[in-house]
TIBA-125316 format. One record per residue (C-alpha): x, y, z; residue in one letter. Coordinates in steps of 0.1 Angstrom, whole numbers, plus 2048, in hexadecimal, padded with zeros to 3 digits. Layout:
N
X;Y;Z;A;
...
//
This chain:
266
85A;294;740;M;
844;27B;757;E;
820;281;758;K;
80F;288;779;C;
7EE;291;788;I;
7E4;2B5;791;L;
7D2;2BE;7AE;V;
7C9;2E4;7B1;P;
7CC;2E7;7D8;F;
7B9;301;7F0;D;
7BC;2F2;813;F;
797;2E7;812;S;
788;2C8;81C;N;
780;2C0;7F6;E;
7A3;2C8;7EF;A;
7AC;2AA;804;N;
793;296;7F5;Y;
7A3;29C;7D3;A;
7C3;28F;7E0;L;
7B3;270;7E9;D;
7A4;26A;7C7;H;
7C6;276;7B5;A;
7D7;25A;7C8;F;
7C0;241;7BB;Q;
7C9;24D;797;L;
7EE;24E;79E;A;
7F5;231;7B0;R;
7F6;218;794;I;
808;229;77A;P;
81E;238;797;Q;
818;25C;78D;Y;
821;278;7A3;P;
806;28E;7B1;I;
80F;2B3;7B0;H;
7FB;2CA;7C6;M;
7FB;2EB;7BE;L;
7EF;30C;7D1;F;
7EF;32D;7C1;V;
7F4;34B;7D7;V;
7F2;36F;7CC;D;
816;37D;7D7;K;
838;36D;7D5;E;
83E;377;7F8;S;
827;35D;805;K;
834;340;7F0;I;
84E;334;80D;A;
835;335;829;D;
81A;322;816;W;
832;30A;808;Q;
83A;2FD;82A;E;
814;2F8;833;E;
80F;2E5;811;L;
82D;2D0;817;Q;
81E;2C5;837;K;
800;2B7;826;I;
812;2A8;80B;A;
829;294;826;D;
809;28A;837;E;
7FC;27C;818;Y;
81B;26B;80F;A;
81C;25A;830;K;
7F7;250;82D;K;
7FA;240;80C;Y;
81E;235;811;N;
823;248;7EE;Y;
841;262;7ED;P;
833;272;7CE;K;
81E;28C;7DE;F;
830;2AF;7D1;I;
825;2D1;7E0;A;
828;2EE;7C8;V;
81F;310;7D2;V;
81E;329;7B6;K;
815;351;7B7;A;
7FE;360;79B;G;
7DC;35E;78D;N;
7C9;340;797;L;
7BC;334;775;F;
7DD;33E;760;K;
7F2;32F;77A;T;
7E1;30C;77E;I;
7E0;309;758;Y;
805;312;753;N;
80E;2FA;76D;Y;
7FA;2E0;761;G;
80A;2E3;73C;V;
82E;2E5;74E;E;
82A;2C9;764;S;
81C;2B2;748;N;
7FB;2A9;75D;A;
7E9;28E;74D;Y;
7C7;293;761;V;
7BF;2AD;77E;A;
7AA;2A6;79D;V;
799;2C6;7AE;M;
784;2C8;7CB;G;
765;2DE;7C7;T;
74B;2EC;7DE;H;
72B;2E5;7CB;G;
714;2F8;7B4;L;
71F;31B;7BF;K;
743;313;7B2;T;
73C;304;78F;I;
744;324;77C;N;
767;328;78E;R;
76B;303;787;A;
763;305;762;M;
77A;322;75F;K;
799;30C;769;V;
78C;2EF;757;I;
785;2FD;735;K;
7A8;308;72F;G;
7B8;2E5;72F;F;
7B0;2D8;70E;V;
7C0;2B7;713;K;
7BE;2B1;738;I;
79C;2A5;749;P;
795;2B0;76A;F;
784;29C;785;I;
76F;2AF;79C;L;
768;2A0;7C1;V;
755;2AF;7DC;Q;
754;28F;7F4;R;
76B;279;803;P;
777;258;7EF;L;
75B;23E;7F2;N;
76A;21C;7E7;Y;
78F;226;7D9;G;
789;218;7B5;D;
775;226;798;Y;
766;204;792;D;
744;212;783;K;
745;230;768;I;
727;240;75C;C;
72B;252;737;V;
70D;268;72E;P;
710;26F;708;I;
6FB;27C;6EC;D;
702;27D;6C5;G;
71F;295;6C7;N;
73D;283;6BA;K;
755;296;6D2;K;
747;283;6ED;S;
75C;266;6E1;R;
77B;273;6F4;A;
769;268;716;K;
769;242;709;F;
78D;247;706;L;
791;253;72A;W;
779;236;733;V;
795;21E;725;K;
7B0;22D;73B;Y;
79D;22E;75A;L;
794;208;751;N;
7BA;206;74D;H;
7BD;20D;774;L;
79E;1FE;781;F;
78B;1E4;76B;E;
76C;1F7;76A;S;
748;1F0;75F;K;
73B;20B;748;V;
717;219;745;Y;
710;22F;727;I;
6F1;243;72A;V;
6E2;259;70E;Y;
6C1;26B;70A;P;
6A4;25E;6F8;E;
6A3;271;6D7;E;
686;276;6C0;K;
69C;285;6A2;D;
6A7;267;68E;S;
6CA;279;686;M;
6D1;27D;6A9;E;
6C7;259;6B2;R;
6E0;24F;697;E;
6FC;262;6A1;N;
6FA;254;6C5;I;
6F9;231;6B7;N;
717;23A;6A5;R;
727;244;6C5;N;
71E;227;6D7;I;
72A;211;6BC;L;
74B;224;6C0;F;
74C;21C;6E4;A;
744;1F8;6DC;T;
762;1F4;6C3;S;
77D;205;6DA;I;
76F;1F3;6FA;F;
771;1D4;6E8;A;
799;1D3;6E8;D;
79B;1D6;70E;D;
77E;1BF;716;G;
76B;1DE;725;I;
748;1D2;734;D;
72F;1EC;72C;F;
709;1F2;725;E;
6F5;20D;717;A;
6D5;21B;723;K;
6BD;237;715;S;
6AB;24F;72D;L;
68E;268;726;P;
69A;289;71A;K;
681;29D;72E;E;
693;2A6;74F;N;
6B2;293;744;Y;
6C7;29F;75F;A;
6B4;290;77C;D;
6AB;271;767;N;
6D1;26E;762;L;
6D7;273;787;Y;
6BA;25B;790;D;
6CB;23F;77A;Y;
6EE;246;78D;M;
6DA;242;7AE;A;
6D3;21F;7A0;E;
6F3;214;794;I;
70A;228;7AC;Q;
727;232;798;P;
74B;23A;7A3;D;
74F;256;78D;I;
739;267;76F;V;
749;276;74E;L;
73B;296;73F;F;
747;2AA;722;M;
754;2CB;730;T;
737;2DD;71D;D;
71D;2C9;72B;K;
726;2C6;74F;Y;
718;2E9;75B;K;
6F8;2E2;747;E;
6F0;2C1;758;H;
6F7;2CA;77B;I;
6E6;2EA;77C;T;
6C7;2D9;76E;K;
6C4;2C4;78C;L;
6A4;2CB;79E;K;
69D;2AA;7B4;R;
6AF;2B1;7D9;P;
6BA;28C;7D9;R;
6CC;291;7B7;N;
6DB;2B3;7C2;I;
6EC;29F;7DE;E;
6F5;281;7CA;L;
707;298;7AF;Y;
71D;2A2;7CF;K;
726;280;7D4;K;
734;274;7B3;I;
752;27E;7A5;P;
750;290;783;I;
768;28E;768;M;
769;2AA;750;C;
776;2A2;72D;V;
77E;2BE;714;N;
777;2B5;6F0;P;
796;2A8;6E2;R;
798;2A5;6B9;T;
7BB;295;6BB;D;
7AC;277;6D3;I;
78D;274;6BB;V;
7A3;273;69B;K;
7BB;25C;6AA;L;
7A4;246;6BB;G;
7B9;242;6DB;G;
7D9;24D;6EE;F;
7F4;23A;701;S;
7F1;235;727;Y;
//
């Protein structure tokens, strides 16, 4: 079955922004974009299908890309999104979110998708391409899954990568971080991916991280799913809370199959 980009849709401005981001991911490999709206009753499907199809047609015309597919399903929101993601062979999902108040809801959706990363967006697409990618890491080996998604994004956009990690006093943790950087070096070398690594003070790390991103202005930042909420909810500086809304976040679940295999095909 052909891979697709999944966009859980709710007719909000943020959902429209998600469609713009999804197109950037879909246009080069020519993947279809499945727009999924979930209703609570079967009797509502027909009316909402008509409304969703109008938006799909608008975006198909906007981008001259006839692969926007409108899908309306009835059922539990979280289960339906998951089941359809599996059924449609979704490769990645793009979802609009509404700020800090919706983190728990977003996480409930994302954690079900072990093999599908979610890109969360709150603002319109700025530049079109993900030319700069920020990748915060620690010493956990599972975080290496992010490097392999970096390879995929670089395949589409020829990106510059910024690896960031906390300054650790513990020698074992420092060694684990160095091993993860060496792993990144080995897999990036094959594709000629340009990257640099930088340490940041561990105290107030979330704000230090977003201060750094204010300097480099990345187009996307990759977090492990279990670290996303921790980083965002610890932001204290108002400018960083605003910056968080502007930078798309790719949430990657730990994948032991990727870590063992060292990669996956495009």
